[in-house]
MARVOMAR-95898 format. One line per field, with one value per residue: x, y, z of N, C-alpha, C in turn. Coordinates in Angstrom, 1 decimal, always signed. Last residue first. Example, Ala and Ser with C-alpha at 12.3 -4.5 7.8 and 13.67 -1.06 7.14 Angstrom:
<sites>
n.x	[+12.8 | +13.2];
n.y	[-2.2 | -5.7];
n.z	[+7.1 | +7.8];
ca.x	[+13.7 | +12.3];
ca.y	[-1.1 | -4.5];
ca.z	[+7.1 | +7.8];
c.x	[+12.9 | +13.2];
c.y	[+0.0 | -3.3];
c.z	[+7.9 | +7.8];
</sites>
This chain:
<sites>
n.x	[+101.2 | +99.9 | +96.6 | +96.3 | +95.0 | +92.8 | +93.7 | +95.3 | +93.0 | +91.6 | +93.8 | +94.2 | +92.0 | +91.5 | +93.9 | +92.9 | +89.3 | +86.8 | +86.4 | +85.9 | +88.0 | +87.9 | +87.9 | +90.7 | +92.1 | +91.0 | +92.4 | +94.8 | +95.8 | +97.5 | +98.1 | +98.8 | +100.8 | +104.2 | +105.8 | +106.9 | +104.8 | +103.6 | +102.9 | +101.1 | +101.9 | +99.6 | +99.9 | +100.4 | +100.4 | +99.7 | +97.6 | +98.2 | +100.3 | +99.3 | +97.6 | +99.6 | +102.6 | +104.9 | +106.1 | +108.3 | +108.5 | +109.6 | +109.2 | +110.5 | +110.4 | +109.3 | +109.2 | +106.6 | +105.9 | +107.9 | +108.1 | +105.3 | +105.0 | +107.2 | +106.2 | +103.5 | +105.0 | +106.1 | +104.0 | +103.2 | +105.1 | +104.9 | +102.5 | +103.1 | +106.5 | +109.0 | +109.7 | +109.3 | +108.7 | +109.6 | +110.2 | +112.5 | +112.2 | +114.1 | +113.7 | +115.1 | +116.4 | +117.1 | +117.1 | +118.6 | +116.6 | +116.3 | +118.4 | +118.1 | +115.6 | +115.9 | +118.2 | +116.5 | +114.4 | +116.0 | +116.8 | +114.5 | +113.6 | +115.4 | +117.0 | +120.7 | +123.2 | +124.8 | +124.9 | +125.6 | +124.0 | +123.0 | +120.5 | +119.0 | +118.7 | +116.4 | +114.8 | +113.7 | +114.4 | +114.3 | +116.2 | +118.3 | +118.4 | +118.8 | +121.4 | +122.4 | +121.9 | +123.7 | +126.1 | +126.2 | +126.0 | +128.2 | +130.5 | +129.3 | +127.5 | +127.4 | +129.2 | +128.0 | +125.9 | +127.3 | +128.4 | +125.9 | +124.8 | +126.7 | +127.0 | +124.0 | +124.2 | +127.8 | +129.4 | +129.3 | +127.9 | +126.8 | +124.5 | +121.9 | +118.6 | +116.4 | +115.5 | +117.5 | +117.1 | +118.4 | +118.5 | +120.0 | +121.4 | +123.6 | +123.6 | +123.7 | +126.3 | +127.0 | +125.6 | +125.3 | +123.9 | +122.0 | +120.5 | +120.5 | +118.7 | +116.2 | +115.5 | +116.6 | +115.8 | +116.8 | +116.3 | +116.7 | +118.7 | +119.4 | +120.7 | +122.3 | +122.3 | +122.4 | +121.0 | +118.5 | +117.4 | +117.9 | +116.4 | +113.8 | +113.7 | +113.9 | +112.0 | +109.5 | +109.3 | +108.1 | +108.9 | +106.1 | +103.6 | +103.0 | +103.6 | +105.0 | +103.9 | +104.8 | +104.3 | +105.8 | +107.5 | +107.5 | +106.1 | +107.4 | +106.4 | +107.1 | +107.8 | +109.6 | +110.1 | +110.4 | +112.4 | +113.6 | +113.4 | +116.2 | +118.4 | +120.8 | +121.2 | +118.2 | +117.3 | +115.4 | +114.5 | +112.3 | +110.9 | +112.2 | +111.3 | +111.8 | +111.1 | +110.1 | +109.3 | +107.2 | +104.6 | +103.8 | +102.2 | +103.9 | +106.2 | +109.9 | +113.1 | +116.3 | +119.1];
n.y	[+74.0 | +72.2 | +73.4 | +76.7 | +79.7 | +80.3 | +81.0 | +83.3 | +85.1 | +85.1 | +86.3 | +88.6 | +90.0 | +90.4 | +92.1 | +94.4 | +94.5 | +93.3 | +91.7 | +90.5 | +90.6 | +93.1 | +94.8 | +94.6 | +95.2 | +98.1 | +99.3 | +99.2 | +98.1 | +95.0 | +91.5 | +88.0 | +86.4 | +85.8 | +83.1 | +82.2 | +81.7 | +84.6 | +88.2 | +90.5 | +94.0 | +97.0 | +100.8 | +102.8 | +102.0 | +103.0 | +101.3 | +98.9 | +98.4 | +98.3 | +96.0 | +94.1 | +93.6 | +92.6 | +94.3 | +96.2 | +98.6 | +101.1 | +104.6 | +107.7 | +110.6 | +113.4 | +115.1 | +114.8 | +112.2 | +110.8 | +111.6 | +111.4 | +108.3 | +108.0 | +109.4 | +108.4 | +105.8 | +107.1 | +107.3 | +104.8 | +103.7 | +105.2 | +104.4 | +101.5 | +100.6 | +98.8 | +96.4 | +97.3 | +99.0 | +98.1 | +95.8 | +97.2 | +99.4 | +101.4 | +104.1 | +105.8 | +108.0 | +109.0 | +110.6 | +110.6 | +110.6 | +107.8 | +106.6 | +107.9 | +107.2 | +104.4 | +104.2 | +105.4 | +103.6 | +101.0 | +101.7 | +102.1 | +99.3 | +98.0 | +100.5 | +100.9 | +100.7 | +100.7 | +103.2 | +105.5 | +108.7 | +110.9 | +110.2 | +111.2 | +113.8 | +113.1 | +111.7 | +112.3 | +111.5 | +113.9 | +115.6 | +113.8 | +114.3 | +117.2 | +117.4 | +116.0 | +117.5 | +119.4 | +118.3 | +117.8 | +120.2 | +121.3 | +118.3 | +115.5 | +112.3 | +109.6 | +109.1 | +110.7 | +108.8 | +107.5 | +109.0 | +110.3 | +108.2 | +107.6 | +109.8 | +109.7 | +107.3 | +106.3 | +103.2 | +100.6 | +99.2 | +100.0 | +98.2 | +96.3 | +96.0 | +93.5 | +94.4 | +97.2 | +99.7 | +101.1 | +103.4 | +104.1 | +104.8 | +103.7 | +101.1 | +101.0 | +101.5 | +98.7 | +97.4 | +96.4 | +93.8 | +93.7 | +95.7 | +98.3 | +101.3 | +102.1 | +102.8 | +99.5 | +96.3 | +93.1 | +89.7 | +86.1 | +84.0 | +83.8 | +87.1 | +87.9 | +90.5 | +93.2 | +95.0 | +95.5 | +93.5 | +91.4 | +92.1 | +91.9 | +88.9 | +88.3 | +89.5 | +87.6 | +85.1 | +83.6 | +83.3 | +84.5 | +85.9 | +89.1 | +91.8 | +94.8 | +98.0 | +101.5 | +104.4 | +106.5 | +108.2 | +106.0 | +102.5 | +99.1 | +96.2 | +92.5 | +89.2 | +86.2 | +83.3 | +83.0 | +83.1 | +80.8 | +77.6 | +74.8 | +73.8 | +73.5 | +77.2 | +78.7 | +80.6 | +83.2 | +85.3 | +87.6 | +89.0 | +92.0 | +94.8 | +98.2 | +101.2 | +103.5 | +104.6 | +107.4 | +108.0 | +107.6 | +105.7 | +103.5 | +104.1 | +104.1 | +104.1 | +106.2 | +104.5];
n.z	[+109.5 | +111.1 | +110.6 | +109.1 | +111.2 | +112.3 | +115.0 | +114.3 | +113.8 | +116.6 | +118.1 | +116.9 | +117.4 | +120.3 | +120.7 | +118.9 | +119.4 | +118.4 | +115.3 | +112.5 | +110.5 | +109.5 | +111.5 | +112.6 | +110.2 | +109.5 | +111.9 | +111.8 | +108.5 | +108.1 | +107.3 | +108.3 | +108.4 | +107.7 | +109.7 | +111.8 | +113.5 | +112.6 | +113.0 | +111.6 | +111.3 | +110.9 | +110.9 | +113.2 | +116.7 | +119.4 | +120.2 | +119.3 | +120.9 | +123.6 | +123.2 | +122.9 | +124.0 | +122.8 | +119.9 | +117.9 | +115.4 | +113.4 | +112.1 | +111.2 | +112.4 | +112.2 | +114.3 | +115.0 | +114.5 | +116.1 | +118.2 | +118.9 | +119.5 | +121.3 | +123.7 | +124.0 | +125.0 | +127.2 | +128.9 | +129.5 | +130.7 | +133.0 | +134.4 | +134.6 | +134.1 | +132.2 | +131.1 | +127.8 | +125.6 | +123.3 | +121.9 | +119.9 | +117.2 | +115.1 | +113.1 | +110.2 | +110.4 | +113.7 | +116.4 | +118.7 | +120.6 | +121.0 | +122.1 | +124.7 | +125.5 | +125.6 | +127.8 | +129.7 | +130.2 | +131.3 | +133.6 | +135.0 | +134.7 | +136.4 | +138.3 | +139.2 | +139.8 | +137.4 | +136.5 | +139.6 | +139.5 | +137.9 | +137.5 | +139.7 | +139.2 | +136.5 | +134.8 | +132.5 | +129.9 | +128.3 | +129.5 | +128.3 | +125.8 | +125.4 | +126.2 | +124.3 | +121.8 | +122.5 | +122.6 | +119.7 | +118.4 | +119.4 | +119.3 | +117.3 | +117.1 | +117.7 | +119.7 | +121.7 | +122.6 | +124.0 | +126.3 | +127.4 | +128.5 | +130.0 | +131.9 | +133.2 | +134.6 | +135.0 | +134.6 | +135.3 | +133.3 | +130.5 | +128.8 | +126.7 | +126.3 | +125.2 | +122.7 | +121.2 | +119.2 | +116.7 | +114.0 | +110.5 | +108.2 | +108.9 | +108.1 | +105.5 | +105.3 | +106.2 | +104.5 | +101.7 | +101.5 | +103.3 | +103.7 | +100.4 | +100.0 | +100.0 | +103.0 | +103.2 | +102.4 | +102.7 | +101.4 | +100.4 | +103.1 | +105.5 | +107.1 | +109.9 | +112.3 | +112.3 | +110.8 | +111.4 | +110.1 | +111.9 | +114.2 | +113.2 | +112.4 | +115.5 | +116.6 | +115.2 | +115.0 | +117.0 | +119.6 | +121.2 | +118.8 | +117.2 | +115.5 | +114.7 | +113.5 | +112.2 | +111.7 | +108.8 | +107.8 | +104.9 | +105.2 | +105.1 | +103.6 | +103.6 | +103.5 | +104.0 | +104.0 | +107.5 | +110.2 | +111.5 | +111.9 | +112.8 | +111.6 | +112.9 | +112.6 | +111.2 | +108.5 | +107.3 | +104.7 | +102.9 | +100.6 | +101.4 | +102.9 | +103.0 | +104.0 | +103.2 | +100.2 | +99.7 | +97.9 | +94.9 | +94.2 | +93.9 | +96.2 | +95.8 | +97.5 | +96.6 | +96.1];
ca.x	[+101.4 | +100.9 | +97.5 | +96.0 | +96.1 | +92.5 | +93.0 | +95.9 | +94.0 | +90.8 | +93.3 | +95.3 | +92.3 | +91.0 | +94.0 | +93.9 | +90.7 | +86.8 | +87.0 | +84.9 | +87.8 | +87.9 | +86.9 | +89.5 | +92.2 | +91.1 | +90.8 | +94.6 | +95.4 | +96.7 | +98.8 | +97.8 | +99.4 | +103.2 | +105.3 | +108.0 | +105.7 | +103.2 | +103.7 | +101.1 | +102.1 | +100.5 | +99.7 | +99.4 | +101.0 | +100.9 | +97.7 | +96.6 | +100.5 | +100.3 | +96.9 | +98.7 | +101.3 | +103.6 | +105.7 | +107.7 | +108.4 | +109.1 | +109.4 | +109.6 | +111.2 | +109.5 | +110.7 | +107.5 | +105.1 | +107.5 | +109.3 | +105.8 | +104.4 | +107.3 | +107.3 | +103.6 | +104.3 | +107.1 | +105.1 | +102.5 | +104.8 | +106.3 | +103.1 | +102.0 | +105.3 | +108.7 | +110.2 | +109.5 | +108.0 | +110.0 | +109.3 | +112.2 | +112.4 | +113.7 | +114.0 | +114.5 | +115.6 | +117.5 | +116.0 | +119.4 | +117.3 | +115.0 | +118.0 | +119.1 | +115.8 | +115.3 | +118.4 | +117.8 | +114.1 | +115.2 | +117.8 | +115.3 | +113.0 | +115.4 | +115.9 | +119.2 | +122.1 | +124.1 | +123.8 | +126.2 | +124.4 | +124.6 | +121.3 | +119.9 | +120.1 | +117.1 | +115.5 | +113.1 | +114.5 | +113.4 | +115.0 | +118.3 | +118.3 | +117.5 | +120.3 | +122.5 | +121.5 | +121.9 | +125.3 | +126.3 | +124.9 | +127.4 | +130.5 | +130.2 | +127.3 | +126.8 | +129.4 | +129.3 | +125.8 | +126.5 | +129.2 | +126.8 | +124.2 | +126.4 | +128.1 | +124.5 | +123.4 | +126.6 | +129.0 | +130.0 | +127.4 | +128.1 | +124.8 | +123.0 | +119.9 | +117.5 | +114.5 | +117.1 | +117.0 | +117.9 | +119.1 | +119.1 | +120.2 | +123.6 | +123.6 | +122.6 | +125.9 | +127.8 | +125.5 | +126.0 | +124.8 | +123.0 | +121.5 | +120.6 | +120.1 | +116.8 | +115.7 | +116.3 | +116.4 | +116.2 | +117.2 | +116.3 | +118.1 | +119.8 | +119.5 | +122.6 | +122.1 | +123.2 | +122.4 | +119.2 | +116.8 | +118.6 | +118.0 | +114.6 | +113.4 | +114.9 | +113.5 | +109.9 | +110.3 | +107.3 | +109.6 | +107.3 | +104.0 | +103.1 | +102.9 | +105.1 | +104.1 | +104.5 | +104.7 | +104.8 | +106.6 | +108.3 | +106.3 | +107.2 | +107.0 | +106.4 | +108.1 | +108.7 | +109.7 | +110.4 | +111.2 | +113.4 | +113.2 | +114.8 | +117.2 | +119.8 | +121.8 | +119.3 | +117.4 | +116.7 | +114.4 | +113.5 | +111.3 | +111.7 | +111.7 | +111.0 | +111.7 | +111.2 | +109.4 | +108.6 | +104.9 | +105.0 | +101.3 | +103.1 | +105.4 | +108.6 | +112.0 | +115.0 | +118.3];
ca.y	[+75.6 | +71.8 | +72.7 | +75.3 | +79.0 | +80.0 | +79.6 | +82.1 | +84.7 | +84.5 | +84.9 | +87.7 | +89.9 | +89.1 | +90.8 | +93.6 | +94.9 | +94.6 | +91.7 | +90.9 | +89.6 | +91.9 | +95.0 | +94.5 | +94.0 | +96.7 | +99.3 | +98.2 | +99.1 | +96.0 | +92.6 | +88.8 | +85.8 | +87.0 | +83.6 | +83.0 | +80.3 | +83.3 | +87.1 | +89.7 | +92.7 | +95.9 | +99.6 | +103.1 | +101.6 | +103.7 | +102.7 | +99.1 | +98.6 | +99.3 | +97.3 | +94.2 | +94.3 | +91.7 | +94.6 | +94.9 | +98.2 | +99.6 | +103.5 | +106.3 | +109.5 | +112.5 | +114.6 | +116.0 | +113.4 | +110.2 | +111.9 | +112.3 | +109.3 | +107.6 | +109.9 | +109.4 | +105.4 | +106.6 | +108.4 | +105.5 | +103.2 | +105.5 | +105.6 | +101.8 | +100.9 | +100.2 | +96.4 | +96.1 | +99.5 | +99.5 | +96.1 | +95.8 | +99.4 | +99.9 | +103.6 | +104.5 | +107.9 | +108.3 | +111.1 | +110.6 | +112.1 | +109.1 | +106.2 | +108.3 | +108.4 | +104.9 | +103.6 | +105.9 | +104.8 | +101.2 | +101.6 | +103.2 | +100.5 | +97.7 | +99.4 | +101.2 | +101.0 | +99.1 | +102.4 | +104.2 | +107.5 | +111.2 | +110.4 | +109.8 | +113.5 | +114.3 | +111.3 | +112.8 | +110.5 | +112.6 | +115.9 | +114.2 | +112.9 | +116.7 | +117.8 | +115.3 | +116.0 | +119.6 | +119.1 | +116.6 | +119.0 | +122.0 | +119.7 | +116.1 | +113.9 | +110.4 | +108.1 | +111.0 | +110.0 | +106.6 | +108.3 | +111.3 | +108.7 | +106.5 | +109.5 | +110.8 | +107.4 | +107.0 | +104.5 | +101.3 | +99.0 | +100.1 | +99.3 | +96.6 | +96.9 | +93.5 | +94.2 | +95.7 | +99.3 | +100.0 | +103.0 | +102.9 | +105.3 | +105.4 | +101.4 | +101.2 | +102.6 | +100.0 | +97.3 | +97.5 | +94.1 | +92.7 | +95.4 | +97.2 | +100.5 | +101.7 | +103.9 | +100.9 | +97.7 | +94.2 | +91.2 | +87.4 | +84.5 | +82.8 | +86.0 | +87.9 | +89.2 | +92.3 | +94.5 | +96.1 | +94.8 | +91.1 | +91.8 | +92.7 | +90.1 | +87.9 | +89.6 | +89.1 | +85.5 | +84.0 | +82.4 | +84.5 | +85.0 | +87.5 | +91.2 | +93.4 | +97.3 | +99.7 | +103.6 | +105.6 | +108.4 | +107.0 | +103.6 | +100.2 | +97.4 | +93.9 | +90.4 | +87.2 | +84.1 | +82.1 | +83.5 | +82.0 | +78.5 | +75.9 | +73.5 | +72.6 | +76.0 | +78.2 | +79.1 | +83.0 | +84.0 | +87.0 | +87.2 | +90.9 | +93.4 | +97.1 | +99.8 | +103.7 | +103.1 | +106.8 | +107.4 | +108.4 | +107.1 | +103.8 | +103.2 | +104.8 | +103.4 | +105.8 | +105.4];
ca.z	[+108.8 | +110.6 | +111.4 | +109.1 | +110.7 | +110.9 | +115.0 | +114.9 | +113.1 | +115.5 | +118.8 | +117.0 | +116.0 | +119.7 | +120.8 | +118.6 | +119.4 | +118.8 | +116.7 | +113.5 | +111.6 | +108.8 | +110.6 | +113.5 | +110.5 | +108.5 | +111.8 | +113.2 | +109.7 | +107.4 | +107.6 | +108.0 | +108.2 | +108.0 | +108.4 | +110.9 | +113.1 | +113.3 | +112.4 | +112.3 | +110.7 | +111.9 | +110.5 | +111.9 | +115.3 | +118.7 | +120.4 | +118.9 | +119.3 | +123.2 | +123.2 | +121.7 | +124.4 | +123.3 | +121.2 | +117.9 | +116.6 | +113.1 | +113.5 | +110.8 | +112.6 | +110.8 | +113.9 | +115.0 | +113.9 | +114.4 | +117.5 | +119.4 | +118.6 | +120.3 | +122.7 | +123.8 | +123.8 | +126.2 | +128.7 | +128.5 | +129.6 | +132.3 | +134.0 | +133.7 | +134.9 | +132.6 | +132.2 | +128.6 | +127.6 | +123.9 | +123.4 | +120.0 | +118.7 | +115.2 | +114.4 | +110.9 | +109.3 | +112.6 | +115.3 | +117.4 | +120.3 | +120.3 | +120.6 | +123.9 | +125.5 | +124.9 | +126.5 | +129.7 | +129.9 | +129.8 | +132.4 | +134.6 | +134.2 | +134.7 | +138.3 | +138.2 | +140.7 | +138.0 | +136.0 | +138.5 | +139.8 | +138.3 | +135.8 | +139.5 | +140.1 | +137.3 | +136.3 | +134.1 | +130.8 | +128.3 | +129.9 | +130.0 | +126.4 | +124.9 | +126.8 | +125.6 | +121.9 | +122.4 | +123.6 | +121.1 | +118.2 | +119.9 | +119.6 | +118.0 | +117.5 | +116.4 | +118.4 | +121.3 | +121.4 | +123.4 | +125.4 | +126.5 | +127.6 | +129.3 | +131.4 | +132.3 | +133.3 | +135.5 | +134.1 | +136.2 | +134.8 | +131.0 | +129.6 | +127.4 | +125.9 | +126.5 | +124.2 | +121.4 | +120.6 | +117.2 | +115.3 | +111.3 | +108.3 | +109.0 | +109.3 | +105.8 | +104.8 | +106.7 | +105.8 | +101.9 | +100.5 | +103.2 | +104.7 | +100.9 | +100.6 | +98.8 | +101.8 | +104.1 | +101.8 | +103.5 | +101.3 | +100.9 | +102.0 | +104.8 | +106.5 | +108.0 | +111.7 | +113.3 | +110.3 | +112.1 | +109.5 | +110.2 | +114.0 | +113.9 | +111.5 | +114.2 | +116.7 | +115.2 | +114.1 | +115.8 | +118.6 | +121.4 | +120.3 | +117.4 | +116.6 | +114.2 | +114.4 | +111.9 | +112.6 | +109.2 | +108.7 | +105.5 | +104.1 | +105.6 | +103.4 | +104.0 | +102.6 | +104.7 | +102.7 | +106.0 | +109.3 | +112.1 | +111.0 | +112.7 | +111.1 | +113.4 | +112.7 | +112.1 | +108.9 | +108.3 | +105.3 | +104.0 | +100.7 | +100.6 | +103.5 | +102.1 | +104.8 | +104.0 | +101.5 | +99.8 | +99.1 | +95.2 | +94.4 | +92.5 | +95.7 | +96.2 | +96.8 | +97.3 | +95.2];
c.x	[+103.0 | +101.4 | +98.4 | +97.0 | +96.0 | +93.8 | +92.5 | +95.0 | +94.6 | +91.9 | +92.6 | +94.9 | +93.3 | +91.4 | +93.4 | +94.3 | +91.5 | +88.1 | +86.9 | +85.3 | +86.6 | +87.6 | +86.7 | +88.2 | +91.0 | +91.2 | +90.4 | +92.8 | +94.8 | +97.0 | +97.7 | +98.8 | +98.7 | +101.8 | +104.3 | +107.3 | +106.7 | +104.0 | +103.5 | +101.7 | +101.8 | +100.8 | +100.3 | +99.0 | +99.7 | +100.7 | +98.5 | +96.9 | +99.4 | +100.3 | +97.8 | +97.7 | +100.2 | +102.4 | +104.7 | +107.3 | +107.9 | +109.5 | +108.9 | +110.2 | +110.5 | +110.1 | +110.8 | +109.0 | +105.8 | +106.6 | +109.0 | +107.0 | +105.1 | +106.6 | +107.6 | +105.1 | +104.0 | +106.3 | +105.8 | +103.3 | +103.7 | +105.7 | +104.0 | +102.6 | +104.7 | +107.0 | +109.5 | +110.2 | +108.3 | +109.7 | +110.1 | +111.7 | +111.7 | +113.6 | +113.4 | +114.7 | +114.6 | +116.2 | +116.8 | +118.4 | +118.2 | +115.6 | +117.2 | +119.3 | +117.0 | +115.3 | +117.5 | +117.9 | +115.6 | +114.8 | +117.2 | +116.1 | +113.5 | +114.4 | +116.1 | +118.4 | +120.8 | +123.3 | +123.6 | +125.0 | +125.1 | +125.2 | +122.8 | +120.6 | +120.2 | +118.3 | +116.3 | +113.6 | +113.8 | +113.2 | +114.1 | +117.0 | +117.5 | +117.2 | +119.0 | +121.6 | +121.4 | +121.4 | +124.4 | +125.8 | +124.9 | +125.9 | +128.8 | +130.0 | +128.6 | +127.3 | +128.7 | +129.9 | +127.0 | +126.2 | +128.9 | +127.9 | +125.2 | +125.9 | +127.8 | +125.8 | +123.9 | +125.6 | +128.1 | +129.9 | +128.0 | +127.7 | +125.8 | +123.6 | +120.8 | +118.9 | +115.5 | +116.1 | +116.4 | +118.0 | +118.2 | +119.5 | +119.3 | +122.4 | +123.4 | +122.3 | +124.4 | +126.6 | +126.0 | +125.3 | +125.5 | +124.3 | +122.0 | +121.2 | +119.9 | +118.5 | +116.7 | +116.5 | +115.8 | +116.6 | +116.3 | +116.8 | +117.1 | +119.4 | +119.8 | +121.5 | +122.1 | +123.3 | +123.3 | +120.9 | +118.0 | +118.3 | +118.4 | +116.1 | +113.8 | +114.8 | +114.2 | +111.4 | +110.6 | +108.1 | +108.6 | +107.8 | +105.4 | +103.4 | +103.0 | +104.4 | +104.2 | +104.9 | +103.8 | +105.2 | +105.6 | +107.1 | +106.9 | +107.1 | +106.3 | +107.2 | +106.6 | +108.9 | +109.0 | +109.4 | +111.3 | +112.4 | +112.9 | +114.9 | +116.1 | +118.3 | +120.9 | +120.1 | +118.8 | +116.2 | +115.6 | +113.0 | +112.3 | +112.3 | +111.2 | +112.0 | +111.1 | +112.1 | +110.7 | +108.7 | +106.4 | +105.0 | +102.5 | +102.4 | +104.5 | +107.6 | +110.9 | +114.1 | +116.7];
c.y	[+76.2 | +73.1 | +71.9 | +74.5 | +77.4 | +79.8 | +79.4 | +80.8 | +83.6 | +84.3 | +84.5 | +86.3 | +88.8 | +88.6 | +89.6 | +92.3 | +93.9 | +95.0 | +93.1 | +91.2 | +89.8 | +90.5 | +93.3 | +93.9 | +93.6 | +95.5 | +98.2 | +98.1 | +98.3 | +97.1 | +93.8 | +90.3 | +86.9 | +86.6 | +84.8 | +83.3 | +81.1 | +82.2 | +85.9 | +88.2 | +91.8 | +95.0 | +98.5 | +101.6 | +102.5 | +103.4 | +103.4 | +100.9 | +99.1 | +99.4 | +98.4 | +95.5 | +94.7 | +92.1 | +93.1 | +95.1 | +97.0 | +99.2 | +102.2 | +105.2 | +108.2 | +111.0 | +113.9 | +116.0 | +114.4 | +111.5 | +111.4 | +112.9 | +110.8 | +108.1 | +109.4 | +109.8 | +107.0 | +106.4 | +108.1 | +107.1 | +103.9 | +104.9 | +105.9 | +103.5 | +101.5 | +99.7 | +98.1 | +96.7 | +98.4 | +100.0 | +97.0 | +95.9 | +98.0 | +99.5 | +102.2 | +104.4 | +106.7 | +108.4 | +110.3 | +110.7 | +112.1 | +110.2 | +107.5 | +107.7 | +108.8 | +106.2 | +103.8 | +105.4 | +106.0 | +102.7 | +101.4 | +103.0 | +101.7 | +98.9 | +99.1 | +100.2 | +101.2 | +99.6 | +101.0 | +103.8 | +106.5 | +109.7 | +110.4 | +109.7 | +112.2 | +113.8 | +111.8 | +112.2 | +110.9 | +111.8 | +115.2 | +114.5 | +113.1 | +115.2 | +117.5 | +115.8 | +115.4 | +118.1 | +119.2 | +117.1 | +118.1 | +120.7 | +120.2 | +117.8 | +114.2 | +111.6 | +108.8 | +110.0 | +110.8 | +108.2 | +107.7 | +110.6 | +109.8 | +107.5 | +108.6 | +110.3 | +108.7 | +107.2 | +105.2 | +102.9 | +100.1 | +100.2 | +99.1 | +97.7 | +96.8 | +94.4 | +94.5 | +95.6 | +98.1 | +99.8 | +102.1 | +103.4 | +104.7 | +105.7 | +103.0 | +101.3 | +102.6 | +101.2 | +98.6 | +97.8 | +95.1 | +93.1 | +94.5 | +96.7 | +99.5 | +101.0 | +103.2 | +101.8 | +99.0 | +95.5 | +92.1 | +88.8 | +85.6 | +83.0 | +85.2 | +87.0 | +88.7 | +91.2 | +93.6 | +96.0 | +95.7 | +92.7 | +92.0 | +93.3 | +91.3 | +88.9 | +89.3 | +89.5 | +87.0 | +84.6 | +82.5 | +83.1 | +84.7 | +87.1 | +89.9 | +93.0 | +95.5 | +98.9 | +102.3 | +105.0 | +107.9 | +107.8 | +104.8 | +101.6 | +98.4 | +94.9 | +91.2 | +88.4 | +85.0 | +83.0 | +83.1 | +82.8 | +79.7 | +77.1 | +74.5 | +72.4 | +74.8 | +77.1 | +79.2 | +81.2 | +83.6 | +86.0 | +86.6 | +89.5 | +92.7 | +95.6 | +98.7 | +102.0 | +103.9 | +105.4 | +106.8 | +108.6 | +108.4 | +105.7 | +104.1 | +104.0 | +104.2 | +104.9 | +105.1];
c.z	[+109.2 | +109.5 | +110.3 | +110.1 | +110.0 | +110.4 | +113.6 | +114.8 | +113.2 | +114.3 | +117.3 | +117.0 | +115.9 | +118.0 | +120.3 | +118.9 | +119.1 | +119.4 | +117.2 | +114.8 | +112.7 | +109.5 | +110.1 | +112.7 | +112.0 | +109.2 | +111.0 | +112.7 | +110.5 | +109.1 | +107.0 | +107.9 | +108.4 | +107.5 | +108.7 | +109.5 | +111.8 | +112.5 | +113.2 | +111.8 | +111.9 | +110.9 | +111.3 | +111.3 | +114.1 | +117.2 | +119.3 | +119.0 | +118.9 | +121.7 | +123.0 | +121.8 | +123.3 | +123.5 | +121.5 | +119.6 | +116.7 | +114.9 | +113.1 | +111.8 | +112.2 | +111.1 | +112.5 | +114.2 | +113.9 | +114.0 | +116.2 | +118.2 | +118.2 | +118.9 | +121.5 | +123.3 | +123.2 | +124.9 | +127.3 | +128.0 | +128.6 | +130.9 | +132.7 | +133.1 | +133.8 | +133.1 | +133.0 | +130.1 | +128.3 | +125.4 | +123.9 | +121.8 | +119.1 | +116.7 | +114.5 | +112.1 | +109.8 | +111.6 | +113.9 | +116.4 | +119.5 | +119.6 | +120.1 | +122.4 | +124.2 | +124.6 | +125.7 | +128.2 | +129.6 | +129.3 | +131.0 | +133.4 | +134.0 | +134.0 | +136.7 | +138.4 | +140.2 | +139.4 | +136.8 | +138.0 | +139.2 | +139.1 | +136.8 | +138.2 | +140.2 | +137.9 | +136.9 | +134.9 | +132.1 | +129.4 | +129.0 | +130.6 | +127.8 | +125.7 | +126.9 | +126.4 | +123.4 | +122.4 | +123.7 | +122.3 | +119.4 | +119.6 | +120.0 | +118.3 | +117.8 | +116.3 | +117.2 | +119.8 | +121.1 | +122.2 | +124.2 | +125.6 | +126.7 | +128.3 | +130.1 | +131.2 | +132.7 | +134.5 | +134.9 | +135.7 | +135.7 | +132.3 | +130.1 | +127.9 | +126.9 | +125.9 | +125.6 | +123.0 | +121.0 | +118.7 | +115.9 | +112.8 | +109.5 | +108.9 | +110.0 | +107.2 | +105.5 | +106.3 | +106.5 | +103.6 | +101.1 | +102.5 | +104.3 | +102.2 | +101.3 | +99.3 | +100.7 | +103.2 | +102.9 | +102.6 | +102.3 | +101.3 | +101.7 | +103.2 | +105.8 | +107.7 | +109.9 | +112.8 | +111.2 | +111.7 | +110.2 | +110.0 | +112.8 | +113.7 | +111.9 | +113.1 | +116.0 | +115.8 | +114.6 | +114.5 | +117.4 | +120.2 | +119.9 | +118.6 | +116.5 | +115.5 | +113.9 | +113.0 | +112.7 | +110.9 | +109.3 | +106.3 | +105.6 | +105.1 | +104.5 | +103.9 | +103.2 | +103.8 | +103.1 | +104.7 | +108.1 | +111.4 | +111.7 | +112.2 | +111.4 | +112.6 | +113.1 | +112.0 | +110.0 | +109.0 | +106.2 | +104.4 | +101.8 | +100.7 | +102.4 | +102.6 | +103.6 | +104.3 | +102.1 | +100.9 | +99.1 | +96.6 | +95.1 | +93.0 | +94.4 | +95.9 | +96.6 | +96.3 | +96.5];
</sites>
């Protein structure tokens, strides 16, 4: 059953009291709750170790929480991960690829897991165009730079047009020109194809440009949430980097 707010806006993602405690007692996230609405681009920001990747991996059904739940369009990733996966596509920060495949063969293989026949050919053509790599796509992936691997992987997940797209550091390894291209692509697929996006990034300015709302994670806790405008206004900041620094300073010692 689709979840909706009182105003009728559909809840694409609902994270409910999510806790992950690893062996040895380290805490990934603690009682984390937030909601992402349909057609929204929502960003998670925070330093290394704040729980961003843990959260994304749980949502993507790759990691089981210690407690709590996640609903993707009303489907529990804990109780019904197979159904949840049909609604999701996920690009991790370090996305692997088959080194001996060409870029084109990689694209075709990955998309064949979701499409067949004419739909597959259309998706492959769309991904090829997005990469902008032309003849390089015929070369083995082992010859690619990190940035080239990243753009191939990103193009492949974008053209699947999932209900929820999860991106961990989407511009990792990309130069400035490619990073700008990727940000525009994320906004394009969100706007034109209705892809709801949850992304994590260390690049605060990137998040500020791309995202509608932001959740700030620190030591596994959500310490603030809101639109970029509201967060800057409440903290008296001129950009998201200042927002984070001021919020971090306000956290009690031993938090």
